[in-house]
C-alpha positions in Angstrom: -58.1 -42.7 18.4 -57.9 -39.8 21.2 -56.3 -37.3 18.3 -59.4 -38.5 16.1 -61.7 -37.6 18.4 -60.3 -34.8 19.6 -59.9 -33.9 15.7 -63.9 -34.4 15.6 -64.4 -32.3 18.7 -62.8 -29.9 17.5 -64.4 -29.7 14.4 -67.7 -30.0 15.5 -67.3 -26.6 17.5 -65.9 -25.0 14.9 -69.0 -25.0 12.5 -71.3 -24.4 15.5 -72.0 -20.9 16.4 -73.1 -18.6 19.8 -75.3 -16.9 17.5 -77.5 -19.8 15.0 -74.3 -20.0 12.3 -74.4 -18.9 8.5 -74.4 -19.8 5.5 -71.4 -19.2 3.6 -72.7 -20.0 0.1 -70.4 -23.2 0.2 -69.9 -25.4 2.9 -73.2 -24.4 4.9 -72.4 -23.0 8.1 -68.7 -21.2 8.4 -66.5 -22.3 10.8 -66.2 -20.4 13.9 -62.8 -20.7 16.1 -65.2 -21.6 19.2 -64.3 -21.6 22.3 -62.1 -18.3 23.1 -60.1 -17.9 25.8 -59.2 -14.7 27.1 -56.2 -14.0 29.4 -55.6 -10.3 31.1 -52.8 -8.9 31.5 -50.8 -5.7 32.9 -50.4 -4.4 29.2 -51.8 -7.0 27.1 -54.6 -9.1 25.7 -53.5 -12.1 24.6 -56.4 -14.7 23.5 -56.6 -17.9 22.0 -58.9 -20.7 19.9 -58.9 -24.0 18.3 -57.4 -24.0 15.4 -55.6 -26.6 14.0 -55.7 -26.0 10.1 -54.7 -22.6 9.7 -57.3 -20.2 9.4 -57.4 -16.2 8.9 -59.4 -14.4 11.5 -60.3 -10.9 11.6 -59.6 -9.2 15.5 -62.0 -6.7 16.7 -61.9 -4.6 20.2 -65.1 -2.3 21.6 -63.7 1.5 21.8 -65.1 3.5 24.4 -68.3 4.1 22.7 -69.1 0.4 22.1 -67.9 0.5 18.6 -66.1 -3.0 17.1 -62.5 -1.4 15.8 -60.4 -4.0 13.7 -57.4 -4.6 15.4 -55.1 -7.2 13.4 -56.2 -10.7 11.1 -54.1 -13.5 12.5 -53.9 -16.7 11.1 -53.7 -19.5 13.3 -55.1 -20.2 17.2 -54.3 -17.1 19.5 -53.3 -13.1 19.2 -51.5 -11.0 21.7 -53.3 -7.4 21.8 -50.8 -5.4 23.1 -52.2 -2.3 21.8 -54.2 -1.6 25.2 -51.3 -0.1 26.6 -50.2 0.2 30.6 -53.0 1.7 33.3 -52.7 2.3 36.6 -56.0 1.2 37.3 -57.9 -2.5 36.3 -60.2 -2.4 33.3 -62.1 -4.7 31.1 -62.2 -4.7 27.4 -64.6 -6.5 24.8 -63.1 -8.5 21.5 -65.1 -9.7 18.4 -63.2 -12.9 16.5 -64.4 -14.3 13.2 -63.3 -15.8 9.8 -61.8 -13.4 7.9 -63.5 -11.3 5.3 -67.2 -11.3 7.7 -68.8 -8.4 9.3 -68.1 -8.3 13.3 -72.0 -8.2 13.4 -72.6 -11.3 11.8 -73.5 -14.1 13.6 -70.0 -15.9 12.8 -68.6 -13.1 15.2 -67.8 -14.5 18.8 -67.6 -12.3 21.7 -65.5 -12.5 24.6 -64.4 -10.6 27.6 -61.0 -9.9 29.2 -60.4 -8.3 32.4 -57.0 -6.1 32.7 -55.5 -5.9 35.7 -53.8 -2.7 36.8 -50.1 -2.3 35.4 -48.0 -2.7 39.0 -45.1 -4.9 39.4 -46.5 -7.7 41.2 -49.1 -8.5 38.0 -46.0 -7.7 35.8 -43.9 -10.1 37.6 -47.2 -12.6 37.9 -47.4 -12.2 33.9 -43.2 -13.1 33.3 -43.7 -16.0 35.7 -46.3 -17.6 34.1 -45.7 -17.6 30.7 -42.2 -18.4 30.7 -43.4 -21.3 32.6 -45.2 -22.4 29.8 -42.0 -23.3 27.9 -41.9 -26.5 30.8 -45.5 -26.8 30.3 -47.6 -26.6 26.9 -44.2 -26.7 25.2 -42.3 -29.5 27.3 -41.9 -32.7 25.2 -45.2 -34.5 25.1 -43.7 -38.1 25.4 -41.0 -38.1 27.8 -41.9 -34.6 29.6 -38.7 -33.1 29.7 -37.7 -29.9 28.4 -37.1 -29.3 24.9 -33.5 -27.7 24.4 -34.7 -24.9 22.3 -38.2 -23.3 20.8 -36.8 -23.2 17.2 -34.8 -26.9 17.2 -33.1 -27.5 13.6 -32.3 -30.7 15.3 -36.1 -32.4 16.2 -37.0 -32.6 19.5 -34.0 -32.5 21.7 -34.2 -32.3 25.2 -32.0 -31.5 27.5 -31.4 -32.6 30.7 -29.7 -29.4 33.0 -32.7 -27.1 31.9 -34.9 -29.7 32.5 -33.2 -29.4 36.2 -34.5 -26.1 36.2 -38.1 -26.6 34.3 -38.5 -29.1 37.9 -38.2 -26.0 39.7 -40.2 -23.8 37.7 -42.8 -26.4 38.0 -42.8 -26.1 41.8 -42.7 -22.6 41.6 -45.9 -22.7 39.3 -48.2 -24.9 41.5 -47.2 -22.6 44.9 -48.2 -19.5 42.7 -51.5 -20.9 41.8 -50.2 -21.2 37.9 -50.6 -24.6 37.2 -52.2 -27.4 39.5 -50.7 -29.6 41.2 -51.9 -32.7 38.9 -50.8 -31.5 36.0 -47.3 -30.7 37.4 -47.0 -33.8 39.1 -47.8 -35.3 34.9 -44.9 -33.6 33.8 -42.6 -34.5 36.4 -43.5 -38.0 36.8 -43.6 -38.4 32.8 -39.7 -37.2 33.3 -38.3 -39.4 36.5 -40.2 -42.5 34.3 -37.7 -41.2 31.4 -34.2 -40.7 33.4 -34.9 -43.9 34.5 -35.1 -45.6 31.4 -32.6 -43.8 29.2 -29.1 -44.5 29.0 -27.1 -43.3 31.7 -23.2 -43.3 32.2 -22.6 -44.4 35.8 -25.3 -43.1 37.0 -25.5 -39.5 35.2 -27.3 -38.4 31.7 -26.0 -37.2 28.8 -26.2 -33.2 27.6 -29.0 -34.0 25.5 -31.1 -37.2 24.5 -33.5 -37.0 21.4 -36.5 -36.8 23.2 -38.5 -39.2 20.3 -35.9 -41.9 20.4 -34.9 -41.4 24.1 -31.4 -41.9 22.5 -28.3 -39.7 23.4 -27.6 -37.0 21.1 -24.3 -35.6 20.8 -23.8 -32.3 21.7 -20.6 -32.6 20.2 -18.3 -35.0 18.4 -16.7 -36.7 21.5 -19.6 -34.8 24.0 -21.7 -38.1 23.3 -21.7 -39.3 27.2 -22.2 -38.1 30.3 -22.0 -34.6 31.4 -21.7 -34.2 34.6 -22.1 -30.3 35.2 -25.7 -30.9 33.5 -26.2 -34.0 35.4 -26.2 -31.2 38.7 -28.1 -28.5 37.0 -30.9 -31.8 36.6 -30.2 -33.3 39.8 -30.5 -29.7 41.8 -34.1 -29.9 40.4 -34.6 -33.7 41.7 -34.2 -32.9 45.4 -36.4 -29.4 45.1 -39.4 -31.9 43.9 -37.7 -34.8 46.7 -38.5 -32.3 49.6 -41.0 -30.8 48.3 -42.8 -33.8 48.2 -41.0 -35.4 51.4 -44.0 -34.7 54.4 -46.5 -36.0 51.4 -49.1 -38.8 53.0 -50.2 -39.2 48.7 -49.0 -42.2 47.9 -48.5 -40.5 44.3 -46.5 -38.1 45.9 -44.4 -40.2 48.2 -43.8 -42.3 45.2 -42.0 -39.4 42.9 -40.4 -38.2 46.1 -38.8 -41.7 46.7 -37.9 -42.1 42.5 -36.5 -38.9 42.7 -34.0 -39.7 45.9 -33.1 -43.1 44.3 -31.9 -40.9 40.9 -30.1 -38.8 43.0 -28.1 -41.1 44.8 -27.6 -43.1 41.6 -25.2 -40.3 39.9 -22.0 -41.5 40.4 -19.5 -38.2 41.4 -17.2 -40.2 42.7 -16.4 -41.9 39.3 -15.9 -38.4 37.6 -12.6 -37.3 39.9 -11.2 -40.9 37.6 -9.7 -41.4 40.9 -7.7 -38.1 40.9 -8.0 -35.2 42.8 -9.7 -33.6 39.9 -13.3 -33.6 39.0 -13.7 -33.8 34.9 -16.7 -33.1 33.0 -17.4 -35.8 30.6 -17.4 -39.1 29.7 -18.1 -41.7 27.4 -18.2 -45.1 26.6 -17.2 -44.5 22.6 -14.2 -42.2 23.7 -13.5 -42.6 27.3 -11.9 -39.3 29.3 -10.7 -38.1 25.8 -12.6 -34.4 26.0 -9.8 -34.7 29.4 -11.8 -31.6 31.0 -11.1 -30.4 34.9 -13.8 -28.4 36.3 -12.5 -24.8 37.3 -14.0 -22.0 38.6 -15.7 -19.8 39.6 -18.1 -20.2 37.5 -21.7 -21.6 36.6 -19.9 -25.7 37.7 -19.7 -24.9 41.5 -22.5 -26.6 42.0 -21.2 -29.7 40.8 -19.2 -29.9 43.7 -21.4 -28.8 46.4 -23.5 -32.0 45.1 -20.6 -34.5 44.9 -19.3 -33.9 48.2 -22.9 -33.7 49.8 -24.2 -36.8 47.8 -24.5 -40.2 50.8 -24.2 -42.7 48.1 -20.5 -41.7 45.5 -18.9 -38.3 47.4 -15.8 -37.7 46.8 -13.7 -35.6 49.4 -13.4 -31.8 49.9 -9.8 -31.9 49.5 -11.3 -32.1 45.3 -12.7 -29.5 45.0 -9.4 -27.5 46.4 -6.9 -29.0 44.8 -9.0 -28.6 41.1 -11.5 -25.6 41.6 -9.3 -22.9 43.2 -5.8 -23.6 40.7 -8.1 -22.0 37.6 -7.2 -18.3 36.6 -9.9 -17.2 37.1 -11.3 -17.9 40.6 -9.6 -15.2 42.6 -9.8 -11.7 41.8 -10.4 -9.0 44.3 -9.8 -6.0 41.6 -12.6 -3.1 40.7 -14.4 -3.2 37.4 -16.5 -0.4 36.8 -16.7 1.1 40.4 -17.5 -2.2 41.7 -15.5 -4.6 43.8 -15.0 -8.4 42.8 -13.1 -11.5 44.8 -13.7 -14.4 42.8 -13.9 -14.7 39.0 -13.2 -13.7 36.2 -12.0 -9.5 34.6 -16.3 -8.1 34.5 -17.1 -12.2 36.2 -18.1 -13.7 32.8 -22.0 -13.7 31.6 -24.1 -13.7 34.2 -25.2 -17.3 34.5 -22.8 -18.1 36.4 -24.4 -16.4 39.3 -27.7 -18.2 38.3 -27.4 -21.7 37.2 -25.8 -23.0 40.4 -27.8 -20.8 43.3 -31.0 -21.8 41.4 -31.4 -24.4 44.6 -28.6 -23.4 46.8 -29.3 -20.5 48.7 -25.6 -18.1 48.4 -26.9 -16.1 51.0 -26.3 -18.8 53.3 -23.0 -20.1 51.6 -19.3 -18.5 51.8 -16.5 -19.6 50.6 -12.9 -18.3 52.0 -14.7 -15.6 53.8 -16.5 -14.3 51.2 -20.1 -14.8 51.1 -21.2 -16.1 47.5 -25.2 -13.5 47.7 -22.3 -10.3 48.1 -20.1 -12.1 45.2 -23.3 -12.4 42.6 -24.9 -9.1 43.6 -21.4 -7.6 43.1 -21.3 -9.6 39.4 -24.7 -7.9 38.2 -23.7 -4.9 39.4 -20.5 -4.9 37.3 -22.8 -5.8 34.3 -25.5 -3.3 35.2 -22.5 -0.7 35.4 -20.8 -1.2 32.3 -24.1 -1.2 30.3 -24.5 2.6 31.8 -20.9 3.3 31.1 -21.1 1.8 27.6 -17.7 1.8 26.3 -18.3 0.7 23.1 -21.6 3.0 22.5 -23.9 0.5 21.8 -27.6 1.8 21.0 -29.8 0.8 24.0 -27.7 0.7 26.4 -28.2 2.2 30.3 -30.5 1.6 33.3 -33.5 -0.2 31.3 -31.1 -2.2 29.3 -28.1 -3.8 30.6 -27.5 -7.6 31.4 -24.8 -10.0 29.4 -24.8 -13.8 29.6 -24.8 -16.6 26.6 -27.8 -17.1 24.6 -28.4 -16.4 20.8 -26.9 -13.8 18.8 -28.5 -12.0 15.7 -25.1 -12.0 14.2 -23.1 -15.2 15.1 -25.9 -17.3 16.7 -25.5 -18.8 20.2 -22.7 -16.9 21.7 -21.4 -15.9 25.3 -21.7 -12.8 26.1 -19.6 -10.8 28.8 -18.9 -7.2 29.3 -14.8 -6.1 28.0 -14.7 -8.7 25.3 -15.0 -8.9 21.3 -18.5 -11.4 21.6 -19.7 -8.0 23.3 -21.2 -6.4 20.3 -24.5 -4.5 21.4 -26.8 -7.8 22.4 -28.8 -8.5 25.5 -30.2 -11.2 26.5 -33.3 -10.8 28.7 -32.8 -13.6 30.8 -29.4 -12.1 32.2 -30.9 -9.0 34.2 -34.5 -10.9 34.8 -32.6 -13.8 36.6 -30.6 -11.3 38.0 -33.4 -9.5 40.6 -32.6 -11.8 43.4 -29.0 -9.9 43.5 -30.4 -6.4 42.3 -33.9 -6.3 42.4 -34.8 -2.2 40.7 -31.8 -2.6 38.7 -34.1 -6.0 37.2 -37.1 -4.7 37.6 -36.2 -1.4 35.6 -35.5 -3.8 32.7 -38.7 -5.9 33.0 -40.5 -2.8 33.3 -38.8 -1.4 29.7 -38.7 -4.8 27.9 -42.3 -6.0 28.8 -44.0 -1.8 28.5 -41.9 0.0 26.4 -41.1 -2.9 23.4 -43.8 -5.4 23.8 -45.1 -7.6 21.6 -41.0 -6.8 19.6 -39.7 -9.0 22.9 -42.3 -11.0 24.3 -44.0 -14.0 22.8 -45.6 -16.9 24.3 -42.7 -18.6 26.4 -41.7 -14.5 27.9 -39.5 -12.7 26.7 -37.1 -13.5 23.5 -33.6 -15.2 24.0 -31.5 -11.7 22.5 -32.4 -8.0 21.4 -29.9 -6.0 19.8 -30.7 -2.2 19.4 -28.0 -1.4 17.3 -29.0 -3.7 15.1 -31.7 -2.3 12.3 -35.1 -2.9 12.5 -36.7 -6.6 11.9 -33.0 -7.8 12.9 -32.6 -7.0 16.5 -34.6 -10.1 17.6 -34.0 -13.4 17.8 -37.3 -14.7 18.7 -36.2 -18.3 19.8 -36.6 -19.1 23.8 -34.1 -21.9 25.4 -34.7 -23.9 28.6 -31.4 -23.1 30.5 -32.4 -19.1 29.9 -35.9 -19.7 30.5 -36.1 -21.5 33.8 -33.5 -19.2 35.6 -35.9 -16.7 35.3 -39.1 -18.2 36.8 -37.2 -19.8 39.2 -35.1 -16.3 40.5 -37.8 -14.1 40.6 -39.6 -16.6 42.4 -36.8 -16.4 45.0 -36.6 -12.7 44.6 -40.4 -13.1 45.9 -40.3 -15.7 48.3 -37.0 -17.8 49.1 -39.3 -20.8 47.6 -36.7 -22.7 45.8 -33.4 -21.6 48.1 -35.6 -22.9 51.1 -36.9 -26.2 49.7 -33.3 -27.1 48.3 -31.7 -26.3 51.5 -33.5 -28.4 53.8 -32.1 -31.4 52.3 -29.8 -33.2 55.0 -26.9 -34.2 52.4 -26.6 -30.9 51.3 -26.6 -29.3 55.0 -24.1 -32.2 55.6 -21.8 -31.4 52.4 -21.4 -27.3 52.9 -20.0 -28.1 56.0 -17.5 -30.8 55.1 -16.7 -27.9 52.5 -16.1 -25.4 55.3 -19.0 -23.0 53.3 -21.2 -22.4 56.2 -20.3 -19.9 58.9 
């Protein structure tokens, strides 16, 4: 019934007219896209309207003399005008939108104004956060509230648990920045928590993926159809942030959500995933048991799983598990220099940059030391290695330099999803915007150079309705350079790390959790 009423309302608005309507010769009043919303950004204007039947519209913008000049013809319900460029002053633009083929001065043209802010770094970061956050609001799965795995999923409505954890933190940032109301964020969070309570769990842990429509586990790979303790750790990072964010609230709904997040976090059986040994194992399946047999070693994105496993007040494992397993990999200790930067921990060149992001969206690396290595400084070194590598550009790829750097796992114009990182065959000229953007906490000016270049110089080529697209390879021929997809695990870190750079918000919230402080002390990671 709600869907029918919405359709009738949209139809009624479209056949009404702001100037009295006009006969189209066939069906009486013409369709007009009413109401039209405008949003001014540092170098583009975003127009949107109601249209769910795929009509075509002509977009006009007034020039300095007041004459309306056609910008484009679009099919659908939105248009992003990047032709206005950047300016150090705020501006106002006037647009008219009307059904294709009708004169701009006809009664069918609807007029709207857009206020464009000056192109400051603050306005730029606001815009990137706001657009990217929409992946977790406008594009969230409508029934479950969880983050969809990707915007171009061929498997249906697959939702991701790790990406949802990142999205929970992004929602908090969005509320505190005033991009969305707290009521809207809480609605999404409550849907998410309800799904997480009801869906199939595996000794308290969640699967990597679920089918959002059916609620059933969706296999990540042949034997990975059960509990994933690393994706669960990313999700728990978000649940703890939500709990701490709401922990002092006297509002009944907020207190209830905080309590439910607390129960979910405390229900994760971290100790089960040690199999009673001195190691932590990534996967368990009720169908395949421990067949994947993947011991979690580092240094990589999995660091947070050990911190949470030791910190758990209900199902903790001993810190001995960390020391007996995690540092035993061949890429834990390093100490060598790459591109003029010393790297104390991690594989050669540090590996893909998501290693420095995922575990540290909530966990504040500034206050964590491992074997006398401050993890903030370690992560900064990792980011600078990528920056310097792009400047050195040993393979001679097109476009690399101080305003285009950063390599991580993402989609790829050549080979699909893959892990790009320096000095490997997979480093093929593809730059993943999330890599440098999410490193802004470690390399502020270097990351801002990339953000400025991607937005002001490349614009709509690499920027869409949910922020920067997932991959850009300028070495490819025009038309094949950009993969116009968005992934939850790439969008979430951008919102959260920009906020940590601007205010330290998620770091401050997560680190107030008493269990985390206790766990870090047990591990010997605090000074």
